[in-house]
N, C-alpha and C positions, 0 to 999 in steps of 0.2 A: 498601573502606569506610574512611572517615576515622577516625583515632584520636580518642577522647574526650580532651579536654584534661587531665582529671584522671589519665589513664593515661600521660601523657607525662612523661619525666624533667624535673625542675626545676619542674614546675607543680603546685601544690597547689590546694585548693578556692578559696582567696581569689583567687589570680591567675587561675584559670579563670573565676571569676565576673566579674572585672574585664575579662577579654578578651571574654567574651560581651557585656558591656555596651557594648563599642565595635564589636560586629559580627563578632568573630572566634570562630566557633563550634566549630572543630576544628583538628587539626594541619594539615590541608591548607590551610585559610584562613590559618593562621599562617605557613606556608611561603610562600604566595602573597604575603602582605603583607611578609614579611621582619621580622627582629627589630627593626631600627631603626625602621621605619615603625610597627610595632605598638606599640613603646615610646613613640614620639612621640604616637600617638593616646591611649595611656593617660595620658601626661603632660598632654596638652591637656584631657583629661576630669577631671584633678585626682586621678587614682587612684594614680599611681606617679611617683616623682621620684628614684629612686636607681639607682646603677650595678648593684646586685645584681639588680634586675628586668631590666635590659637583658641582663646576662650570662646570666640564667636563660633568657630567650627565645632568645638565640643558641644556647645549649647544647641547648635543647629542639628547635630546628630541626635541629641536627646529631645529636641522639640521644645526647648525652654530658652528664655532670654539668658544671656551669659551670666548676668548678675544673680540668677537664681541657682546657679551651680553651687553645690555644697562647698563650704570653705576648704575642706580637705581636698576636694577635686580641683578647685582653683589653685591650691598650693601645688598639687601634683603637676598641673599644667605649667606652672611657673618653673618647677624643677626641670621638667622636660625641655622647656625653652632654654634654660641656663645650660643644660648639657648640650643641646643642639648648637648653641652659639658660642660655646667655649673655644672653639678653634678659630673663631672669627668669621667674617662674611665669606661666602664661597669664593669670590674673586680674589680675596687676600690670602687664601690658604696656599701653602706650598704645594707644588706639583708632586704627585706620588712618584717615588723612584720606580723605574720600570726595568 
């Protein structure tokens, strides 16, 4: 049986609600998507835009508090966030030429 999001380390009611809103219903679905993809989907939906959310998701997948992630892994999360946000918030991005 998949773990309820609210029962997973680093995930409280608000983050669980936001994850469900993007189609991630439980820990298995979060693991399948991966922390970075889940965060990108949250960001695109306009619900999360900070490093702490990405770190919380990565820690949740690993079953550890986010501050227990190795420094190199935290740095990698930071770089992923920088890359994802380089173009600006989804609402401010120019429309793709069609």
